[in-house]
C-alpha positions, 0 to 999 in steps of 0.5 A, a space after each residue: 225497404 224494411 221497417 225496424 224489427 222493433 216496431 211500436 204498434 199503431 196507437 203509438 203515436 197518441 200514446 207517444 204524444 201523451 207521454 211527452 205531454 206528461 214529461 214536457 216540464 222535465 224536459 223543458 227544464 232539462 234543456 234550459 240547463 244543458 243547451 248553449 244559446 241557440 244561434 238560429 232563435 236568438 238572432 233571427 226568431 226571437 226578435 223577429 217574434 219581438 215584431 211579429 207584424 214587421 218581422 222582416 226588420 230582422 235581416 236574417 229572418 227569412 221565413 214567412 211572416 205568420 211564422 214570427 207571429 206563431 212565436 210571438 206568445 214565446 216573447 211573454 217568457 224569458 229568451 232562455 225558456 223560450 228556446 228550451 220550449 222550441 228544443 222540446 218541440 223539435 225533439 217531441 215532433 221528431 219522435 212522433 213523426 218516427 212513431 207515425 212512420 212505424 219506427 222502433 226503438 233503433 229509429 229513435 236512438 239513431 236519429 236522436 244521436 244524428 248529427 243533423 237532429 243534434 245540430 237542430 237542437 243547439 241551433 234552435 230552428 223551426 223544423 218542429 213546424 213542417 214536421 207536424 205537417 206529416 202528422 196532421 190531415 194533408 190540407 192543415 199539413 200544407 199549411 205547415 209545409 209552407 212555413 219551411 218549404 225546403 224541409 218537404 213542400 214536395 210531399 204536398 204532391 203526393 197528398 195532392 194525388 191522394 186527395 179526392 178533393 183537391 180543392 179542399 187540399 189547397 184551400 187552407 193554404 191559399 187562405 194563408 197566403 191571401 190573408 198573409 199578403 192582406 196583412 204584410 203585404 207583398 212580404 215575399 219581396 221584403 223577405 228576398 230583400 232580407 237575403 240581399 241585405 245580409 250579403 248573403 251572410 244569413 245563408 252563405 256558408 251554411 247552405 249545403 244545397 246541391 241545387 242546380 246540380 241534382 235537378 235531374 235526379 230531383 225531377 226523377 225522384 219527384 216522379 216516383 214519389 207521384 208514381 208511388 205516392 212516397 212521402 219519403 222520395 218526395 222529401 228527398 226530391 225537395 232537398 234535390 230541387 230547392 236552392 238552399 238548406 242548412 245541415 239540420 234541415 236534413 232531420 226529418 229525411 233522416 227520422 222518415 229514412 230510420 223508420 223506413 229503412 233502419 239498416 240503410 240509416 245506420 250507414 247514413 248515421 255515419 255518413 252524416 257525422 263525416 260530412 258534419 265534421 268536414 263541413 264544419 272544418 271548410 267552414 271554420 277554414 274558409 269563412 271564419 
């Protein structure tokens, strides 16, 4: 795979991060004025954040409980402002992820105009959290991948292979899990109960996972990711192996792809838009 000819210098992640911080008030205000109500944020994350110690009283909340606790400070703001902040975080982390993988201007433009990214902005999900995982040291990145594993949890195997002290890689995530069970009890059963209680509505027609049909391909890609120590291949393997992900969760994969293979990503951009309209028609026709 080739990188974009319009590449950014090595220090671009820090430079871009500073620039995003400087313009963050303007971007948040722009999102506040222009975005429609975000269904995922309003129906799931916002109400769950109101009860961070008991987030699974919200049936459609299907993430680990610490995500609700992390979002709790937003409840001191209005719902509309909080949604705008989430949109800004999704934009900022997407751009920083592209910069991390040496993407250029073409990569930025392809990603922010892509169907998955725009869907992510409109739905207000939390893909910005696992995106941060690729921007920070791997041991803390693994913690953030657990917040939404279907985005790219298999990248943790690549980090495990690259780690000289494997115990230090898994230590923060292990501590987080232990502490979470102390605070929230066996929350995994509560989360699964929420899926069943929703009657599949929460994950129903929005699930585009190819599971279990692509398990053999996913395992092959996982082997290749391990062999080549390639995070992008690990992310693709994750998408083949997990039983659920929504369309907007392709944003992380596509952002990385535009940086690594900008020409291929142009074709992918077109395919994703075609898929988006076809899938939307199917959902409206058969489910709504």
